VEXRO-210344 format. One record per residue: residue in three letters; residue number from 1; x, y, z of N, C-alpha, C in turn. Coordinates in pm, 1 decimal. Layout:
N
<rec ALA, NUM, <X, Y, Z>, <X, Y, Z>, <X, Y, Z>>
...
//
This chain:
79
<rec UNK, 1, <1369.7, -3207.8, 796.9>, <1258.3, -3118.4, 782.5>, <1252.3, -3019.9, 899.0>>
<rec UNK, 2, <1281.9, -3068.5, 1020.6>, <1279.0, -2981.0, 1136.9>, <1384.3, -2871.2, 1124.7>>
<rec UNK, 3, <1495.9, -2904.8, 1062.9>, <1602.9, -2806.6, 1046.6>, <1555.7, -2692.3, 957.0>>
<rec UNK, 4, <1482.5, -2725.2, 851.3>, <1431.6, -2622.7, 761.2>, <1330.3, -2533.2, 831.7>>
<rec UNK, 5, <1245.3, -2593.2, 912.7>, <1145.0, -2515.6, 985.3>, <1212.2, -2422.1, 1084.7>>
<rec UNK, 6, <1315.5, -2470.0, 1152.7>, <1387.1, -2384.9, 1248.1>, <1453.1, -2268.1, 1177.1>>
<rec UNK, 7, <1509.5, -2292.5, 1060.4>, <1574.3, -2185.3, 984.6>, <1470.9, -2083.0, 938.5>>
<rec UNK, 8, <1356.0, -2130.2, 892.5>, <1251.1, -2039.2, 846.5>, <1197.6, -1955.5, 961.7>>
<rec UNK, 9, <1172.5, -2017.6, 1075.7>, <1120.9, -1944.6, 1192.0>, <1223.4, -1842.7, 1240.3>>
<rec UNK, 10, <1349.7, -1881.4, 1245.9>, <1454.3, -1788.2, 1288.0>, <1464.6, -1671.6, 1190.7>>
<rec UNK, 11, <1454.8, -1699.0, 1061.9>, <1460.5, -1592.9, 961.3>, <1343.4, -1497.1, 975.9>>
<rec UNK, 12, <1224.9, -1551.2, 1002.5>, <1107.9, -1465.9, 1020.3>, <1122.1, -1375.2, 1142.3>>
<rec UNK, 13, <1173.2, -1430.1, 1252.8>, <1192.3, -1348.3, 1372.2>, <1295.6, -1238.6, 1349.1>>
<rec UNK, 14, <1403.3, -1270.4, 1282.1>, <1505.8, -1169.6, 1254.8>, <1450.5, -1061.9, 1162.2>>
<rec UNK, 15, <1379.5, -1102.9, 1057.9>, <1321.5, -1007.0, 964.5>, <1218.8, -918.2, 1034.3>>
<rec UNK, 16, <1133.0, -977.3, 1115.3>, <1032.7, -898.9, 1187.4>, <1099.1, -802.9, 1285.2>>
<rec UNK, 17, <1202.3, -848.4, 1352.8>, <1272.4, -761.5, 1446.8>, <1336.1, -641.9, 1379.1>>
<rec UNK, 18, <1398.3, -665.1, 1265.2>, <1460.3, -554.8, 1192.5>, <1356.9, -462.4, 1130.0>>
<rec UNK, 19, <1246.3, -517.2, 1087.4>, <1142.7, -436.3, 1023.6>, <1072.0, -347.3, 1124.3>>
<rec UNK, 20, <1031.3, -404.1, 1236.2>, <952.7, -327.5, 1331.9>, <1037.1, -240.0, 1423.4>>
<rec UNK, 21, <1166.4, -261.5, 1428.2>, <1250.0, -176.0, 1512.3>, <1265.5, -37.5, 1452.0>>
<rec UNK, 22, <1254.1, -24.8, 1319.9>, <1266.6, 107.0, 1258.3>, <1147.1, 195.4, 1289.9>>
<rec UNK, 23, <1034.1, 138.6, 1325.7>, <916.1, 217.8, 1359.3>, <932.2, 286.9, 1494.2>>
<rec UNK, 24, <1027.1, 243.4, 1575.1>, <1044.4, 303.1, 1706.8>, <1130.1, 428.6, 1703.9>>
<rec UNK, 25, <1192.8, 459.6, 1591.0>, <1273.3, 581.1, 1581.2>, <1181.4, 702.5, 1578.8>>
<rec UNK, 26, <1226.2, 810.6, 1640.8>, <1146.3, 932.4, 1645.3>, <1136.3, 993.8, 1506.4>>
<rec UNK, 27, <1018.2, 1041.7, 1473.8>, <996.7, 1106.1, 1345.1>, <1036.2, 1253.3, 1355.7>>
<rec UNK, 28, <1083.0, 1313.1, 1246.6>, <1119.8, 1454.4, 1252.0>, <996.5, 1542.7, 1269.0>>
<rec UNK, 29, <1018.0, 1662.4, 1321.4>, <908.1, 1756.7, 1338.5>, <854.3, 1798.7, 1202.4>>
<rec UNK, 30, <724.6, 1828.2, 1194.5>, <669.5, 1874.0, 1066.9>, <725.4, 2011.6, 1032.9>>
<rec UNK, 31, <733.9, 2044.7, 904.5>, <788.4, 2175.0, 867.1>, <695.8, 2287.9, 910.7>>
<rec UNK, 32, <753.6, 2403.2, 932.3>, <677.0, 2520.1, 972.7>, <604.7, 2573.9, 849.7>>
<rec UNK, 33, <474.7, 2596.9, 862.1>, <394.9, 2647.7, 751.1>, <410.3, 2799.0, 746.6>>
<rec UNK, 34, <455.4, 2853.9, 632.6>, <466.6, 2999.6, 625.1>, <328.6, 3065.0, 631.6>>
<rec UNK, 35, <322.1, 3178.8, 696.1>, <195.0, 3247.6, 716.9>, <195.4, 3375.9, 635.8>>
<rec UNK, 36, <82.5, 3408.1, 573.4>, <70.6, 3532.6, 497.8>, <47.9, 3647.7, 594.2>>
<rec UNK, 37, <35.7, 3767.7, 541.4>, <14.5, 3885.6, 624.7>, <-119.4, 3885.7, 695.0>>
<rec UNK, 38, <-213.3, 3805.8, 647.7>, <-346.3, 3803.8, 709.2>, <-354.8, 3705.7, 825.1>>
<rec UNK, 39, <-248.9, 3629.2, 848.9>, <-249.2, 3534.4, 958.7>, <-294.9, 3395.6, 919.3>>
<rec UNK, 40, <-328.8, 3376.3, 793.0>, <-370.0, 3243.5, 747.9>, <-253.4, 3175.1, 678.1>>
<rec UNK, 41, <-255.0, 3045.9, 676.3>, <-147.9, 2970.8, 611.9>, <-157.8, 2985.0, 460.7>>
<rec UNK, 42, <-41.9, 2979.4, 395.8>, <-37.7, 2989.3, 250.2>, <-96.9, 2863.2, 188.6>>
<rec UNK, 43, <-158.9, 2877.2, 74.5>, <-219.6, 2764.7, 5.8>, <-116.2, 2681.3, -66.6>>
<rec UNK, 44, <-161.8, 2576.1, -129.6>, <-72.0, 2490.5, -206.3>, <-37.5, 2364.8, -129.8>>
<rec UNK, 45, <45.8, 2284.4, -190.6>, <90.6, 2163.2, -125.6>, <0.0, 2044.7, -146.9>>
<rec UNK, 46, <-101.9, 2060.2, -228.8>, <-190.1, 1946.3, -251.4>, <-133.6, 1860.6, -363.9>>
<rec UNK, 47, <-149.7, 1732.0, -352.0>, <-98.4, 1639.2, -452.4>, <-208.6, 1605.9, -552.1>>
<rec UNK, 48, <-174.4, 1599.8, -681.2>, <-275.7, 1562.1, -779.3>, <-310.5, 1413.9, -766.5>>
<rec UNK, 49, <-438.7, 1383.2, -769.3>, <-479.9, 1243.6, -754.5>, <-544.8, 1189.7, -880.5>>
<rec UNK, 50, <-550.3, 1270.1, -985.4>, <-620.4, 1230.1, -1106.7>, <-563.4, 1105.5, -1170.9>>
<rec UNK, 51, <-433.5, 1104.3, -1199.9>, <-375.9, 990.0, -1271.0>, <-370.4, 866.1, -1181.8>>
<rec UNK, 52, <-344.9, 882.5, -1054.7>, <-343.1, 768.2, -963.7>, <-480.3, 704.9, -951.0>>
<rec UNK, 53, <-582.2, 788.8, -948.3>, <-718.9, 738.8, -941.1>, <-754.2, 662.9, -1068.5>>
<rec UNK, 54, <-709.3, 713.8, -1182.8>, <-734.6, 645.6, -1310.4>, <-668.1, 508.8, -1312.3>>
<rec UNK, 55, <-545.0, 500.5, -1264.6>, <-473.6, 372.6, -1260.8>, <-545.3, 274.5, -1168.4>>
<rec UNK, 56, <-589.1, 321.8, -1052.8>, <-659.6, 236.2, -957.9>, <-790.9, 184.0, -1016.1>>
<rec UNK, 57, <-867.1, 271.3, -1079.9>, <-994.2, 229.0, -1138.9>, <-972.7, 132.6, -1255.1>>
<rec UNK, 58, <-868.5, 155.0, -1335.0>, <-837.8, 64.2, -1445.4>, <-800.1, -73.5, -1392.9>>
<rec UNK, 59, <-718.2, -76.4, -1288.5>, <-679.0, -204.8, -1229.5>, <-800.0, -276.7, -1170.4>>
<rec UNK, 60, <-888.3, -202.8, -1104.9>, <-1008.3, -263.8, -1047.0>, <-1100.2, -317.9, -1156.5>>
<rec UNK, 61, <-1113.9, -245.0, -1266.7>, <-1197.6, -292.1, -1377.4>, <-1138.1, -417.4, -1440.2>>
<rec UNK, 62, <-1006.8, -420.5, -1456.2>, <-941.2, -539.1, -1511.0>, <-957.8, -659.6, -1420.6>>
<rec UNK, 63, <-943.2, -639.0, -1291.0>, <-960.0, -748.0, -1194.5>, <-1103.9, -799.2, -1197.2>>
<rec UNK, 64, <-1200.0, -708.0, -1202.0>, <-1339.8, -748.1, -1208.1>, <-1371.5, -824.5, -1335.7>>
<rec UNK, 65, <-1315.2, -779.6, -1447.8>, <-1337.3, -849.3, -1574.8>, <-1278.7, -989.5, -1570.7>>
<rec UNK, 66, <-1162.1, -1003.7, -1508.4>, <-1099.5, -1135.8, -1495.8>, <-1187.0, -1228.2, -1411.8>>
<rec UNK, 67, <-1240.4, -1177.0, -1300.5>, <-1325.8, -1258.9, -1214.4>, <-1453.4, -1301.4, -1287.8>>
<rec UNK, 68, <-1513.4, -1210.1, -1362.2>, <-1634.8, -1242.6, -1437.4>, <-1603.6, -1347.5, -1542.9>>
<rec UNK, 69, <-1490.9, -1333.0, -1612.3>, <-1451.9, -1430.7, -1714.6>, <-1428.8, -1568.1, -1653.6>>
<rec UNK, 70, <-1363.4, -1571.9, -1537.1>, <-1339.9, -1700.3, -1470.2>, <-1471.6, -1766.7, -1429.2>>
<rec UNK, 71, <-1564.5, -1689.2, -1378.3>, <-1695.0, -1744.1, -1339.4>, <-1768.9, -1795.0, -1462.7>>
<rec UNK, 72, <-1765.2, -1717.0, -1570.8>, <-1831.7, -1758.6, -1694.8>, <-1772.2, -1889.1, -1746.8>>
<rec UNK, 73, <-1638.7, -1899.8, -1748.0>, <-1573.0, -2021.3, -1797.0>, <-1601.8, -2141.7, -1707.8>>
<rec UNK, 74, <-1606.0, -2121.5, -1577.3>, <-1632.9, -2233.8, -1487.2>, <-1777.1, -2283.1, -1502.5>>
<rec UNK, 75, <-1870.2, -2192.6, -1524.2>, <-2009.5, -2233.3, -1546.4>, <-2024.1, -2303.2, -1681.4>>
<rec UNK, 76, <-1948.6, -2256.6, -1780.2>, <-1954.4, -2316.6, -1912.9>, <-1899.9, -2459.3, -1909.9>>
<rec UNK, 77, <-1793.6, -2482.6, -1832.3>, <-1735.1, -2616.0, -1820.0>, <-1826.2, -2709.6, -1740.4>>
<rec UNK, 78, <-1902.8, -2654.5, -1647.6>, <-1990.3, -2736.9, -1564.3>, <-2108.8, -2791.1, -1643.9>>
<rec UNK, 79, <-2143.6, -2724.0, -1750.6>, <-2259.7, -2767.7, -1829.4>, <-2229.9, -2886.8, -1914.6>>
//
């Protein structure tokens, strides 16, 4: 059993070391924003959030319905 624990701990340390070492690399510079003739930055570049928000709300509603159903079933069994 101790051998398995040592292997698991060693694996976790190696995985953590490889995972967190990539965060130390320098990130590239942000791109230069093109400027219009008026001196303001050009518009655009916004990401649509409509469908992602719909998916998130649907998942939250499903999770909530599951929790309510579980509570209802547990109360029904307790009676």
